[in-house]
C-alpha positions as a Markdown table, in Angstrom:
| # | Residue | x | y | z |
|---|---|---|---|---|
| 1 | Met | -56.9 | -64.2 | -39.0 |
| 2 | Leu | -58.2 | -67.5 | -37.7 |
| 3 | Ile | -60.9 | -67.5 | -35.1 |
| 4 | Gln | -60.9 | -70.5 | -32.8 |
| 5 | Arg | -64.4 | -72.0 | -32.8 |
| 6 | Ser | -63.9 | -75.6 | -32.0 |
| 7 | Gly | -61.2 | -78.0 | -30.8 |
| 8 | Phe | -58.2 | -77.2 | -28.6 |
| 9 | Gln | -54.5 | -77.2 | -29.3 |
| 10 | Ser | -52.3 | -79.2 | -27.0 |
| 11 | Cys | -49.0 | -78.0 | -25.7 |
| 12 | Ala | -47.3 | -80.6 | -27.9 |
| 13 | Glu | -49.1 | -79.2 | -31.0 |
| 14 | Leu | -48.3 | -75.6 | -30.1 |
| 15 | Met | -44.6 | -76.6 | -29.5 |
| 16 | Gln | -44.5 | -78.3 | -32.9 |
| 17 | Glu | -45.6 | -75.0 | -34.5 |
| 18 | Phe | -43.1 | -73.0 | -32.5 |
| 19 | Ser | -40.1 | -75.3 | -33.1 |
| 20 | Gly | -37.8 | -74.1 | -35.9 |
| 21 | Lys | -39.0 | -70.5 | -35.6 |
| 22 | Asn | -36.9 | -67.6 | -34.4 |
| 23 | Gly | -37.2 | -67.9 | -30.6 |
| 24 | Gly | -35.9 | -64.4 | -30.1 |
| 25 | Arg | -32.6 | -62.6 | -29.9 |
| 26 | Ser | -30.6 | -60.5 | -27.5 |
| 27 | Ala | -31.9 | -62.4 | -24.5 |
| 28 | Arg | -30.4 | -61.2 | -21.3 |
| 29 | Arg | -31.0 | -61.7 | -17.6 |
| 30 | Leu | -32.0 | -58.7 | -15.6 |
| 31 | Val | -29.7 | -57.9 | -12.6 |
| 32 | Phe | -31.3 | -56.9 | -9.3 |
| 33 | Glu | -29.6 | -55.7 | -6.2 |
| 34 | Gly | -30.8 | -54.4 | -2.8 |
| 35 | Val | -33.0 | -57.4 | -2.0 |
| 36 | Gly | -30.5 | -59.5 | 0.0 |
| 37 | Asp | -30.4 | -63.2 | -0.9 |
| 38 | Arg | -34.0 | -63.1 | -2.3 |
| 39 | Asp | -34.9 | -63.8 | -5.9 |
| 40 | Val | -36.7 | -61.4 | -8.2 |
| 41 | Tyr | -38.9 | -62.9 | -10.9 |
| 42 | Asn | -42.3 | -62.6 | -12.6 |
| 43 | Ile | -41.7 | -59.0 | -13.4 |
| 44 | Thr | -43.8 | -56.4 | -15.3 |
| 45 | Ala | -42.4 | -54.6 | -18.3 |
| 46 | Pro | -40.8 | -51.3 | -17.4 |
| 47 | Phe | -43.3 | -48.3 | -17.4 |
| 48 | Lys | -43.1 | -44.6 | -16.7 |
| 49 | Asp | -44.4 | -43.3 | -13.4 |
| 50 | Gly | -43.9 | -39.5 | -13.3 |
| 51 | Arg | -40.3 | -38.9 | -14.1 |
| 52 | Asp | -39.2 | -42.4 | -13.2 |
| 53 | Val | -39.1 | -45.5 | -15.4 |
| 54 | Ile | -39.8 | -48.5 | -13.1 |
| 55 | Leu | -40.8 | -52.1 | -13.1 |
| 56 | Ala | -42.5 | -54.2 | -10.5 |
| 57 | Gly | -41.2 | -57.6 | -9.5 |
| 58 | Arg | -42.0 | -60.5 | -7.2 |
| 59 | Val | -39.3 | -60.8 | -4.5 |
| 60 | Glu | -39.1 | -64.0 | -2.7 |
| 61 | Gly | -36.8 | -66.3 | -0.8 |
| 62 | Arg | -35.8 | -69.6 | -2.4 |
| 63 | Glu | -37.5 | -71.7 | 0.2 |
| 64 | Thr | -40.9 | -70.0 | 0.5 |
| 65 | Glu | -43.8 | -68.7 | -1.6 |
| 66 | Arg | -44.5 | -65.8 | 0.8 |
| 67 | Ser | -43.4 | -62.8 | -1.3 |
| 68 | Asn | -43.4 | -59.1 | -1.7 |
| 69 | Val | -43.8 | -56.9 | -4.7 |
| 70 | Leu | -41.3 | -54.1 | -5.0 |
| 71 | Phe | -40.8 | -51.3 | -7.5 |
| 72 | Phe | -37.4 | -51.1 | -9.0 |
| 73 | Arg | -35.6 | -48.4 | -11.0 |
| 74 | Arg | -32.6 | -48.9 | -13.2 |
| 75 | Gln | -29.1 | -47.5 | -12.5 |
| 76 | Asp | -26.8 | -48.4 | -15.3 |
| 77 | Asp | -27.6 | -52.1 | -15.9 |
| 78 | Val | -28.7 | -52.8 | -12.4 |
| 79 | Trp | -32.3 | -52.6 | -11.0 |
| 80 | Thr | -32.6 | -51.5 | -7.4 |
| 81 | Pro | -35.7 | -50.9 | -5.1 |
| 82 | His | -37.0 | -47.4 | -5.5 |
| 83 | Pro | -36.6 | -45.9 | -2.0 |
| 84 | Asp | -39.8 | -43.8 | -2.1 |
| 85 | Tyr | -42.2 | -46.5 | -3.4 |
| 86 | Pro | -44.5 | -48.8 | -1.3 |
| 87 | Val | -44.0 | -52.5 | -0.8 |
| 88 | Tyr | -47.0 | -54.9 | -1.3 |
| 89 | Glu | -47.5 | -58.3 | 0.1 |
| 90 | Leu | -48.4 | -59.8 | -3.3 |
| 91 | Gln | -47.2 | -62.1 | -6.0 |
| 92 | Asp | -47.0 | -61.7 | -9.8 |
| 93 | Pro | -47.6 | -57.9 | -10.3 |
| 94 | Phe | -49.2 | -56.3 | -13.3 |
| 95 | Tyr | -50.3 | -52.9 | -14.4 |
| 96 | Thr | -52.4 | -51.1 | -17.1 |
| 97 | Arg | -53.9 | -47.6 | -17.6 |
| 98 | Ile | -57.6 | -47.0 | -17.8 |
| 99 | Asn | -59.0 | -43.5 | -18.4 |
| 100 | Gly | -55.7 | -41.9 | -17.5 |
| 101 | Glu | -55.4 | -43.8 | -14.2 |
| 102 | Leu | -52.8 | -46.3 | -13.2 |
| 103 | Ile | -54.3 | -49.7 | -12.4 |
| 104 | Phe | -51.9 | -52.0 | -10.5 |
| 105 | Gly | -52.5 | -55.4 | -9.0 |
| 106 | Gly | -51.1 | -58.8 | -7.9 |
| 107 | Val | -52.0 | -62.0 | -6.3 |
| 108 | Ala | -52.6 | -62.1 | -2.5 |
| 109 | Val | -52.0 | -65.5 | -0.8 |
| 110 | Ile | -54.3 | -66.8 | 1.9 |
| 111 | Ala | -52.4 | -68.9 | 4.4 |
| 112 | Asp | -53.6 | -71.5 | 6.9 |
| 113 | Pro | -53.7 | -69.6 | 10.2 |
| 114 | Leu | -52.2 | -72.7 | 11.9 |
| 115 | Glu | -49.5 | -73.2 | 9.3 |
| 116 | Pro | -48.4 | -69.8 | 7.8 |
| 117 | Glu | -46.3 | -71.4 | 5.1 |
| 118 | Arg | -49.2 | -73.5 | 3.9 |
| 119 | Ile | -51.2 | -71.5 | 1.2 |
| 120 | Val | -54.8 | -72.5 | 1.0 |
| 121 | Ser | -56.2 | -69.9 | -1.5 |
| 122 | Trp | -55.4 | -66.9 | -3.6 |
| 123 | Glu | -57.2 | -63.8 | -4.8 |
| 124 | Thr | -56.3 | -61.0 | -7.3 |
| 125 | Arg | -56.3 | -57.5 | -5.7 |
| 126 | Phe | -56.5 | -54.3 | -7.7 |
| 127 | Tyr | -55.3 | -50.7 | -6.8 |
| 128 | Arg | -55.9 | -47.4 | -8.7 |
| 129 | Gly | -54.3 | -44.0 | -8.6 |
| 130 | Ser | -52.7 | -41.2 | -10.6 |
| 131 | Asp | -49.3 | -42.8 | -9.8 |
| 132 | Val | -47.7 | -45.5 | -7.7 |
| 133 | Arg | -47.6 | -43.5 | -4.6 |
| 134 | Ser | -51.3 | -42.6 | -4.7 |
| 135 | Leu | -52.5 | -46.2 | -5.3 |
| 136 | Arg | -55.5 | -47.3 | -3.2 |
| 137 | Pro | -57.4 | -50.6 | -3.2 |
| 138 | Phe | -60.7 | -50.7 | -5.2 |
| 139 | Leu | -61.4 | -54.3 | -6.3 |
| 140 | Thr | -60.8 | -57.9 | -5.3 |
| 141 | Gly | -61.3 | -60.8 | -7.6 |
| 142 | Pro | -63.1 | -64.1 | -6.9 |
| 143 | Ala | -61.6 | -66.5 | -4.3 |
| 144 | Arg | -59.1 | -68.9 | -5.8 |
| 145 | Met | -58.6 | -67.0 | -9.0 |
| 146 | Lys | -55.3 | -65.7 | -10.3 |
| 147 | Asp | -54.6 | -63.9 | -13.6 |
| 148 | Val | -57.5 | -61.4 | -13.6 |
| 149 | Arg | -56.7 | -58.6 | -16.0 |
| 150 | Leu | -58.5 | -55.4 | -17.1 |
| 151 | Ile | -58.1 | -53.2 | -20.3 |
| 152 | Glu | -59.8 | -50.1 | -21.6 |
| 153 | Leu | -61.4 | -51.0 | -25.0 |
| 154 | Ala | -61.7 | -48.7 | -28.0 |
| 155 | Ser | -65.4 | -48.3 | -27.2 |
| 156 | Gly | -64.6 | -46.9 | -23.8 |
| 157 | Glu | -65.8 | -50.1 | -22.1 |
| 158 | Ile | -63.7 | -52.2 | -19.9 |
| 159 | Gly | -62.5 | -55.6 | -21.0 |
| 160 | Val | -62.1 | -58.2 | -18.2 |
| 161 | Phe | -60.1 | -61.4 | -18.5 |
| 162 | Ser | -60.7 | -64.0 | -15.8 |
| 163 | Arg | -59.3 | -67.4 | -15.0 |
| 164 | Pro | -62.1 | -69.7 | -13.8 |
| 165 | Gly | -61.7 | -73.4 | -12.9 |
| 166 | Gly | -58.8 | -75.4 | -11.7 |
| 167 | Leu | -57.7 | -76.3 | -8.2 |
| 168 | Leu | -56.9 | -73.3 | -6.0 |
| 169 | Gly | -56.7 | -71.0 | -9.0 |
| 170 | Gly | -54.3 | -73.0 | -11.1 |
| 171 | Gly | -53.5 | -76.3 | -12.7 |
| 172 | Pro | -55.6 | -78.5 | -15.1 |
| 173 | Gly | -59.0 | -77.1 | -15.6 |
| 174 | Ser | -58.1 | -73.5 | -15.4 |
| 175 | Val | -59.1 | -71.6 | -18.5 |
| 176 | Ile | -59.4 | -67.9 | -19.6 |
| 177 | Gly | -62.7 | -66.0 | -19.6 |
| 178 | Phe | -63.8 | -62.7 | -21.1 |
| 179 | Ala | -66.4 | -60.1 | -20.1 |
| 180 | Lys | -67.1 | -56.4 | -20.6 |
| 181 | Ala | -68.3 | -53.7 | -18.3 |
| 182 | Gly | -69.5 | -50.2 | -19.0 |
| 183 | Ser | -67.0 | -48.6 | -16.7 |
| 184 | Leu | -64.3 | -49.4 | -14.2 |
| 185 | Glu | -66.9 | -48.9 | -11.4 |
| 186 | Glu | -69.0 | -51.6 | -13.0 |
| 187 | Val | -66.3 | -54.2 | -12.7 |
| 188 | Thr | -67.2 | -56.4 | -9.7 |
| 189 | Thr | -66.2 | -59.7 | -8.2 |
| 190 | Glu | -69.4 | -61.2 | -9.5 |
| 191 | Leu | -68.9 | -59.9 | -13.1 |
| 192 | Ile | -65.4 | -61.4 | -13.1 |
| 193 | Ala | -66.7 | -64.7 | -11.8 |
| 194 | Asp | -69.4 | -64.8 | -14.5 |
| 195 | Ala | -67.0 | -64.0 | -17.5 |
| 196 | Gln | -67.6 | -66.3 | -20.4 |
| 197 | Pro | -64.8 | -68.9 | -20.6 |
| 198 | Phe | -63.0 | -69.9 | -23.8 |
| 199 | Tyr | -63.7 | -73.6 | -22.9 |
| 200 | Glu | -62.1 | -75.0 | -26.1 |
| 201 | Gln | -58.8 | -73.1 | -25.8 |
| 202 | Phe | -56.9 | -75.6 | -23.6 |
| 203 | Ser | -56.6 | -79.3 | -23.4 |
| 204 | Pro | -58.5 | -80.7 | -20.3 |
| 205 | Leu | -55.1 | -81.7 | -18.8 |
| 206 | Glu | -53.4 | -78.3 | -19.5 |
| 207 | Trp | -54.1 | -74.7 | -18.5 |
| 208 | Gly | -53.2 | -71.1 | -18.9 |
| 209 | Gly | -53.9 | -67.5 | -18.0 |
| 210 | Ala | -53.8 | -63.9 | -19.3 |
| 211 | Asn | -50.8 | -61.9 | -18.1 |
| 212 | Glu | -51.2 | -58.6 | -20.0 |
| 213 | Ala | -53.7 | -57.2 | -22.5 |
| 214 | His | -52.9 | -54.7 | -25.3 |
| 215 | Leu | -55.4 | -52.7 | -27.3 |
| 216 | Leu | -54.6 | -53.2 | -31.0 |
| 217 | Ser | -55.0 | -50.7 | -33.8 |
| 218 | Asn | -58.1 | -52.4 | -35.1 |
| 219 | Gly | -59.9 | -52.4 | -31.8 |
| 220 | Trp | -59.1 | -56.0 | -31.0 |
| 221 | Val | -57.3 | -57.0 | -27.8 |
| 222 | Gly | -53.9 | -58.8 | -28.0 |
| 223 | Val | -53.4 | -61.1 | -25.0 |
| 224 | Leu | -50.0 | -62.0 | -23.7 |
| 225 | Gly | -50.3 | -65.1 | -21.5 |
| 226 | His | -49.0 | -68.5 | -20.6 |
| 227 | Val | -49.9 | -72.0 | -21.4 |
| 228 | Ala | -48.8 | -74.8 | -19.1 |
| 229 | Glu | -48.8 | -78.6 | -18.6 |
| 230 | Phe | -47.7 | -81.0 | -15.8 |
| 231 | Asp | -46.4 | -84.5 | -16.6 |
| 232 | Gly | -46.6 | -85.7 | -13.0 |
| 233 | Gly | -43.1 | -84.6 | -12.2 |
| 234 | Asp | -42.3 | -81.3 | -13.9 |
| 235 | Arg | -44.3 | -78.2 | -14.8 |
| 236 | Arg | -43.8 | -76.6 | -18.2 |
| 237 | Tyr | -44.9 | -73.0 | -18.8 |
| 238 | Arg | -44.6 | -71.2 | -22.1 |
| 239 | Ala | -45.3 | -67.7 | -23.1 |
| 240 | Met | -48.1 | -67.4 | -25.6 |
| 241 | Thr | -50.4 | -64.8 | -27.3 |
| 242 | Phe | -53.8 | -64.7 | -28.9 |
| 243 | Ala | -56.3 | -62.0 | -29.8 |
| 244 | Val | -59.9 | -61.4 | -28.9 |
| 245 | Asp | -62.6 | -59.5 | -30.8 |
| 246 | Pro | -64.4 | -57.6 | -28.1 |
| 247 | Ala | -67.6 | -57.3 | -30.2 |
| 248 | Ser | -68.1 | -61.0 | -30.6 |
| 249 | Gly | -66.1 | -62.3 | -27.7 |
| 250 | Glu | -64.3 | -64.8 | -30.0 |
| 251 | Ala | -60.6 | -65.6 | -29.8 |
| 252 | Thr | -57.9 | -66.5 | -32.3 |
| 253 | Arg | -55.8 | -69.6 | -31.9 |
| 254 | Met | -53.0 | -69.4 | -29.4 |
| 255 | Lys | -49.3 | -69.4 | -30.5 |
| 256 | Ile | -46.2 | -69.9 | -28.3 |
| 257 | Ile | -43.8 | -67.0 | -28.5 |
| 258 | Ala | -41.0 | -68.1 | -26.1 |
| 259 | Thr | -40.0 | -71.0 | -23.9 |
| 260 | Arg | -37.4 | -71.5 | -21.2 |
| 261 | Gly | -35.0 | -72.6 | -24.0 |
| 262 | Ser | -35.3 | -69.2 | -25.5 |
| 263 | Phe | -33.2 | -67.9 | -22.6 |
| 264 | Pro | -29.8 | -68.7 | -21.1 |
| 265 | Pro | -29.6 | -71.4 | -18.5 |
| 266 | Gly | -29.9 | -70.2 | -14.9 |
| 267 | Glu | -31.1 | -70.7 | -11.4 |
| 268 | Thr | -34.4 | -72.5 | -10.5 |
| 269 | Lys | -36.5 | -72.5 | -7.4 |
| 270 | Arg | -37.0 | -76.2 | -7.5 |
| 271 | Pro | -36.0 | -78.9 | -10.1 |
| 272 | Asp | -39.7 | -79.3 | -11.2 |
| 273 | Leu | -39.8 | -75.6 | -12.2 |
| 274 | Gln | -36.8 | -75.6 | -14.5 |
| 275 | Asp | -38.9 | -75.4 | -17.7 |
| 276 | Val | -41.1 | -72.5 | -16.6 |
| 277 | Val | -41.5 | -69.1 | -18.3 |
| 278 | Phe | -44.1 | -66.7 | -16.9 |
| 279 | Ser | -45.0 | -63.8 | -19.2 |
| 280 | Gly | -44.7 | -60.5 | -17.5 |
| 281 | Gly | -45.1 | -57.8 | -20.1 |
| 282 | Leu | -44.4 | -56.9 | -23.7 |
| 283 | Val | -43.2 | -53.5 | -25.1 |
| 284 | Arg | -44.0 | -53.1 | -28.8 |
| 285 | Lys | -41.3 | -51.3 | -30.8 |
| 286 | Ala | -40.9 | -49.9 | -34.3 |
| 287 | Gly | -39.6 | -52.1 | -37.0 |
| 288 | Gly | -41.8 | -55.1 | -36.2 |
| 289 | Phe | -40.1 | -56.1 | -33.0 |
| 290 | Ala | -41.1 | -56.2 | -29.3 |
| 291 | Asp | -39.3 | -56.7 | -26.0 |
| 292 | Leu | -40.8 | -59.5 | -23.9 |
| 293 | Tyr | -40.2 | -59.5 | -20.1 |
| 294 | Val | -40.6 | -62.8 | -18.3 |
| 295 | Gly | -40.0 | -64.6 | -15.0 |
| 296 | Ala | -38.0 | -67.9 | -15.4 |
| 297 | Ser | -38.0 | -71.0 | -13.3 |
| 298 | Asp | -39.4 | -69.0 | -10.4 |
| 299 | Ala | -36.0 | -67.6 | -9.7 |
| 300 | Glu | -34.9 | -65.1 | -12.3 |
| 301 | Ala | -36.1 | -62.4 | -14.8 |
| 302 | Tyr | -35.2 | -61.9 | -18.4 |
| 303 | Arg | -35.8 | -59.6 | -21.4 |
| 304 | Ile | -35.7 | -60.9 | -25.0 |
| 305 | Glu | -36.4 | -59.2 | -28.3 |
| 306 | Ile | -38.8 | -61.1 | -30.5 |
| 307 | Glu | -40.9 | -60.4 | -33.6 |
| 308 | Asp | -44.0 | -58.4 | -32.6 |
| 309 | Pro | -46.5 | -61.2 | -32.0 |
| 310 | Phe | -49.5 | -58.8 | -32.3 |
| 311 | Leu | -48.9 | -57.5 | -35.8 |
| 312 | Glu | -50.7 | -60.4 | -37.5 |
| 313 | Tyr | -53.8 | -59.7 | -35.5 |
| 314 | Glu | -54.0 | -56.1 | -36.9 |
| 315 | Leu | -54.0 | -57.1 | -40.5 |
């Protein structure tokens, strides 16, 4: 496998490598009910919580970015809010499991007290518990930093992915960083802030973040994330993957695994967000395939079956 040691790949170069490849199959929009006229997007992959299979999603009105995260369960082909589960004032939920515990989190927005709809900062908040109903807060990431993710490594250590740089936690200059801690208790705001960035991963005018981390069979970490660009009018987000060797802290080259064009046309929050796909989660399956769950155009959620993007990192 190719370790990235110098030089970045632009979105244009990554798209050239992606074009002509199988962009996926069986793409379908997820149907949500019980949320009124609000949109559900930027979902997690489904996961088991006790006897329930649920997913978490960002629930938001079309004219605002003030959102809630709800937990949904499926009834036939429709996802509805679980009546017994809590609601969080967060964006962009995620989850993992560490040492048998459920680790859940999302992005909390910090609003201008004089203009509540004006967001002035963000922070990633983490909760832990044996299940969703027992979650309790235990960690807050650095100010103005989205897309902080944790994973239990094969060594028993904790891998930490950060997103330093950029204006207010996003946009040009935002990169991905990586650090390790001896235990979950040793993961602190300071450790996240000091994570070593992969400076040569993104073009200076482009950016990205880690959305979900997977422990691979060889002890490496497969990262599901997004790579993005802004042409002054429209934002373009693509789903991507790469892998990290936790021993050396080096990363492979990125590759795009899905774009907005991989999915059917649909609604958009604003015209400049039409070409946006935000990776939510990936479920690896037998036979060399995986189900990818994404948010699209800040208004909808989809699932698509693709070739397992992590298999090549395990060779």
